[in-house]
N, C-alpha and C positions, 0 to 999 in steps of 0.2 A: 331673465327673470331671478336668480341668485343674486348676480352681481345686483342689481337693483336693490333687492333687500336690504346686503348688507350696507351699501352706500343711504341708503333711508336709518339705517337703524345704528348707522355710524352719528347722522345727524342728531337725532336725539337728544335732546338736552333735558330733559328733567332726573332735575336729582332729588330723586329722593329726602332729603335729610335736610336738605330747605324746602320743598316744599311743606313738610310738617311743620317746619321749625318756625318759618313767616304764617302758615298756619295761626298755630299756638298764639305765636304773639302780637297777631292781628287779634281771635279773637276767643281770648285765655276764658278755660272752662265753659267755653258755649255750646252748643251741637253744629253753630255756623265753621267752626275748627275741623269737625269731622263726618259732617253731612253733607250740605250743600251751600254753597260760603254765600254766593251771590241768592239764599231764599234769607226775608225775614225767619228770626230767631223761630216766632209762631210757628210759620210754614215749619220749620225743621222740627218744632217739637212735633206737629201731626204726624206726619210720616215715622219718624222715631215712634211717636205709642201705639198710632197703624202697626209697626210690623213686631212690634214690644207684646202685643195681643199677640198676632200670631204669635209668636216664637212662646211664652206662656199659654198659648194652646196644645202647643205641638208639646211638650215638656209634661203640662196634664198629660193629655194620651199611653205620651211615652214615661212616666212616674214607674213605675215599673223595675223596667231595665236597668234605675237608677237608684230603687230598693235597700240594698245590701250595704252599703257606703252610711253610716250615723255620718260621720264626718270627714265626705269626699276631702281629696286637694283636685282644684281644680285652676286650668291657665288658661289667659287668657289673651292672649299674643295678639301684637297692637291694638289693643283698649282705649287706644283715646281720649277722649273724656272719662272715662270708665260708665259708660250708661250704660249698659250690655252689665258690665260684671255686676251692675250695684244689680239690674232687673235679677242676676241668676243669686243672686246674695239674697236676696226680698222670697225667691219663691222655693227657694232649698230652702229658708228659715220656715217659710210658712207650712211647710212639709216634716218640721218637726229638727229639720239638717243644721247644722253650722259651720260649716261650709270652709274648709280655707282656701282665701286666697291667692292665685302669683300676679300680679300687670306685669306686659312684655309690651314697652312701646318704643318706639325710637326716641319719641322727644321729653326730654328732660324735664319743663315745663309742667309739661300733660301728668307727668308721673308725680311730680309735683304737688300736684293737685287734690288728683286721684288720694295720695297721702292726708291730704289735709283733711282731708272728709272719713279717710277709713284709713288710720295710722293701723290698723292692725291684717291689712292688705301688705305684700309681699313681694318689692319690683325691685322690674329689671331695667336699665336701659339698653336696649341690644340694638342695632340693627338687622333685619332679617337677609340681607343683601353678605352678610360676612360673618355671622354669626356661627361657630361649631353644631351643627346639626346634634351632635349627641351634650351640647351642653346642658340638659334636661329629664336626659333620658332618665326613664319609665315612671318618673316624680308624680305623674299626674293620674289621676283614674277619669278623668274628664277635659280635654281640650278643646280652644272654640278659639274663633277664628270671624267677626262681624266686621266686615266691608276692610277688609287689607291685605289680605293680596294678593289684587288684580290694581294693585299700586305698584307690583312689582314687572312694567313689561319683559322686563328683558328672561331671559330661559331659563339660564342658573341660577338668575338672581330669584328665582322666584318659584323653582325646585327647589333651590337650599332655603328659603325658606317653608315650603313644605314640609321636609323633610327635617326641620328643625319640629315645626306644628307634630306629625305622624309618631318621631322615634322620643316624646315628650311624652308620651300618655303610657 
């Protein structure tokens, strides 16, 4: 059974870098680049809006946990189009806070689009499969990652990305 699993993993051709580069080139700035490319932009928008409502409700119900920092430093790992980062920025601003944001992504194209909309965001191009887990050690009060880590199907790559996220807090 182990031998079969090893052979199956060896045949995996998923290239994380190429996958995201190709999606961001095909759908620049679109939710199709980070959502479901086979759905229309309108359906992706509906899906994201629904999930955004759930996140906002969660933040509203847990805002006491986040009350101490006036200017929290927040990292969004695997930021993609910046949808979630911008939602978080808006929510924190509605609470009277001006967070500092760092967005980390594999796609330089995605980061350039985010930087164009939010020039005050720090952007870092990094591959979670190879980034040093201590690269941003203890730099942030909050680290988020929406729909990113499950794209690291190899255990070692997933654990490296998870360590990077955890050590950044």
